[in-house]
C-alpha positions, 0 to 999 in steps of 0.5 A, a space after each residue: 128432122 131437127 136442124 144438124 150438120 148437112 154433109 155433101 161432096 164438092 158437086 153441092 155446096 161448092 158448085 150450087 149457087 148460094 142463094 138456091 142452097 146455101 142461104 136456104 140451108 143456113 136460114 132453116 138451121 143446117 150448117 154445111 160440112 164439105 170439101 172446097 175445091 181447089 181454087 177456094 184453098 189458101 188465102 182468098 181475100 178478107 175484110 179490114 186486114 184479116 185474111 179468109 182461109 178456108 171458113 175462117 178470119 186470121 191474124 194478118 200476121 199469120 206465118 204463110 207456112 200455116 196459111 198455105 198448108 192444105 195448098 201445100 199437103 195437095 201438092 205433095 210438099 208436106 205429108 199428112 203428119 206436118 199438115 195436122 201440126 200446121 192446122 192445129 197450130 193455125 187455129 191460134 191465129 184465128 180472129 175470136 168471135 166477140 158477138 155473132 150475127 144475128 141474122 144472115 144478112 147482119 154483121 158478125 163482130 169479130 176481134 183480134 186472137 191476142 185480145 179478149 179473156 182467153 187470148 190465143 197469141 201475144 202481140 206487141 201492140 196488144 195488152 193482155 188482160 191481167 185475168 188472162 191464164 198464165 200459159 205458153 202462146 205463140 208470139 207474132 215478131 214486132 218486125 212483122 208489124 208496121 204500124 203505118 200499114 195496120 189495119 183495123 183488126 190491128 187497131 180497134 178492140 173489135 171489127 164488124 165483119 159482113 156475115 153474108 161474105 163469110 158464110 159461103 165458105 164456113 163450116 161446121 167443123 174446122 176444115 182439115 181437123 181430125 174432127 172434120 175428117 172423121 165426120 166427113 168420112 162417116 158421113 160419105 161412107 153412109 151415103 155411098 152405103 145407102 145409095 148401094 142399098 138403094 140400087 141393090 135388087 131385092 128391095 127398092 131396086 131403084 136402078 132397074 128401069 122397071 121399077 118406074 114404067 112411067 113417062 115423064 120426069 115428074 111421075 118418075 120422081 113420085 115412084 123413086 119418092 115412094 121408094 125412098 119412103 119406103 127404105 126409110 120406114 124399113 130401116 127405122 123398123 129395123 133400127 127400133 127392133 134392135 134397140 128393143 133387143 138390146 133392152 131386153 136382158 133375157 131372150 123372150 120365150 118362145 111362143 107355144 106351138 098350136 098343138 101345144 096350148 091345150 092338153 094332148 094325149 099324143 105329144 103328152 103336153 097339157 098347154 105348159 108342156 110338162 108331160 107330168 102335169 098331164 099324166 097327173 090330169 089324165 089319171 085323175 079324170 080316169 078309172 083305170 089306175 094304171 099309168 099312162 105309157 110314155 
């Protein structure tokens, strides 16, 4: 299977030890997509002055209401429409990736969102490149900046962040966005539908203990694995059949019944199903010139 996005609920990515699930998945090429636990929402630490919020690093001068958007919507302080607006606005303050980590244990180079060829905010201490597009951007107020307290992310062109510390909260899509919600909801509905099909009576029926009358967890796992393989093969075969039906512009001709595959006086057919052809052939072979009764 080609590596892609691995979606699961909070029971897996949020509670599993990173060394047993997250790191092996990332090394294989899979990227997680999941929900966060309540204790991991909002600002949860950071590095070099940047704030870690739900899988991304943000400018330290990001407005507090943007950083706490997810917490506020779960508490009922704001509605969904306001939450979506704040999530979209918050993305402008996310740090930009200058150089990705070459290994899971390496460093990723990030820079201030006001720097680079495509800045997303403007900041008094930062000078925008002349080649940057002229468009409206969120502006960081000078009173929120105190020069003596500025960290590396606000004073250096770029900073090396510990990639291993950023792995656990990271996701394939920006958390809370329409893209994340569309994929996550589709994935969760698909999983629940598959679980229902596997447990339903008539096919695999893995919920019935009678389908695995063996002793021991290992033996039961082998039986369950065989049932899952059978389910997958059946689904793949049905998918390929549907694809072939869509590719064909016209319906395939119905096969001839066994009794219609040769000249038959009773059915008046010669293999093509045409009675007139049958009558013509029979009249040529018989001495009686009278036509056959139909």
